[in-house]
C-alpha positions as CSV (number, residue, x, y, z in Angstrom):
1,X,-232.4,17.8,-52.1
2,X,-230.1,14.4,-51.4
3,X,-227.3,14.4,-49.1
4,X,-224.5,14.5,-51.4
5,X,-226.0,17.8,-52.5
6,X,-226.5,19.0,-49.6
7,X,-222.8,18.0,-48.1
8,X,-221.3,20.1,-51.2
9,X,-223.9,22.9,-50.8
10,X,-222.5,23.3,-47.3
11,X,-218.6,22.6,-48.2
12,X,-218.8,25.8,-50.4
13,X,-220.9,27.8,-47.4
14,X,-218.4,26.8,-45.0
15,X,-215.4,27.9,-47.5
16,X,-216.9,31.0,-48.4
17,X,-217.5,32.0,-44.4
18,X,-214.0,31.2,-43.8
19,X,-212.7,33.4,-46.3
20,X,-214.7,36.1,-45.3
21,X,-213.3,35.5,-41.7
22,X,-210.1,35.7,-42.7
23,X,-210.4,38.8,-44.6
24,X,-211.8,40.4,-41.6
25,X,-209.3,39.5,-39.2
26,X,-206.7,40.7,-41.6
27,X,-208.6,43.9,-41.6
28,X,-208.5,44.1,-37.9
29,X,-205.5,43.0,-37.2
30,X,-203.8,45.5,-39.3
31,X,-205.7,48.1,-38.5
32,X,-203.9,51.1,-36.9
33,X,-200.6,50.1,-38.7
34,X,-199.4,51.9,-41.6
35,X,-196.5,51.2,-44.5
36,X,-193.0,52.0,-42.8
37,X,-192.2,53.6,-46.1
38,X,-194.7,55.9,-46.9
39,X,-197.3,55.7,-44.3
40,X,-200.0,53.9,-46.8
41,X,-202.8,51.4,-46.0
42,X,-201.9,47.9,-45.7
43,X,-203.9,45.0,-47.2
44,X,-202.4,41.1,-46.8
45,X,-201.1,39.5,-49.6
46,X,-200.6,36.2,-48.4
47,X,-199.6,34.2,-45.3
48,X,-197.0,36.2,-43.3
49,X,-197.0,39.0,-46.1
50,X,-198.5,42.4,-46.6
51,X,-198.6,45.1,-49.0
52,X,-198.7,48.6,-49.3
53,X,-201.7,49.7,-51.0
54,X,-200.1,52.9,-51.8
55,X,-196.1,52.0,-52.8
56,X,-196.8,48.1,-53.2
57,X,-194.2,47.5,-50.4
58,X,-194.2,44.0,-49.1
59,X,-193.6,43.2,-45.6
60,X,-193.9,40.6,-42.9
61,X,-196.3,42.3,-40.4
62,X,-195.0,39.9,-37.5
63,X,-191.3,40.9,-38.2
64,X,-192.1,44.7,-38.5
65,X,-194.7,45.9,-36.1
66,X,-194.8,42.5,-33.4
67,X,-192.2,42.3,-30.2
68,X,-191.4,40.0,-27.9
69,X,-193.8,40.1,-24.6
70,X,-190.9,39.1,-22.7
71,X,-188.2,41.6,-23.7
72,X,-189.3,43.4,-26.2
73,X,-186.8,42.0,-28.5
74,X,-187.6,42.3,-32.6
75,X,-188.7,38.7,-34.1
76,X,-187.0,36.5,-36.4
77,X,-188.5,33.7,-38.6
78,X,-186.7,30.5,-38.4
79,X,-188.3,27.6,-40.6
80,X,-192.1,28.3,-39.4
81,X,-192.1,29.8,-36.0
82,X,-190.9,33.3,-34.9
83,X,-188.3,34.1,-32.1
84,X,-187.0,36.7,-30.1
85,X,-183.6,37.7,-31.8
86,X,-182.5,38.8,-28.1
87,X,-183.8,36.2,-25.9
88,X,-185.0,33.6,-27.9
89,X,-188.3,33.0,-27.0
90,X,-190.7,31.5,-29.6
91,X,-193.7,33.9,-30.4
92,X,-197.0,32.9,-31.7
93,X,-197.9,35.7,-34.7
94,X,-200.9,37.9,-34.3
95,X,-200.7,38.4,-38.1
96,X,-201.5,34.4,-39.2
97,X,-205.1,33.5,-39.2
98,X,-204.7,29.6,-40.0
99,X,-201.6,29.3,-42.3
100,X,-197.9,28.5,-42.0
101,X,-195.1,30.5,-43.1
102,X,-191.9,29.6,-44.3
103,X,-188.5,31.0,-44.0
104,X,-187.2,30.8,-47.6
105,X,-183.7,32.0,-46.5
106,X,-183.5,29.3,-44.0
107,X,-183.9,27.1,-46.9
108,X,-181.1,28.2,-48.9
């Protein structure tokens, strides 16, 4: 096998592993959380968005389920980072694997 073919095969293998790791990460992170509307199970639909399997309700799990560790305040998304609404502390999302999230409302 030549080196170029080997490198291409390795790239495909690594990408497949990353996809499996991402699915596993999201399944673990959403474990124990339910849809706030119908209590159905959740699945990740995109970076920063999950969807209820039962009613199709979409939500940002960081805003819905995560709170500020400093004051317990609810989070908001400003451009690409989450902040506490109460004390303005910058918060890292537990619900992002390796992607970035943008707030479309911020850019309107």
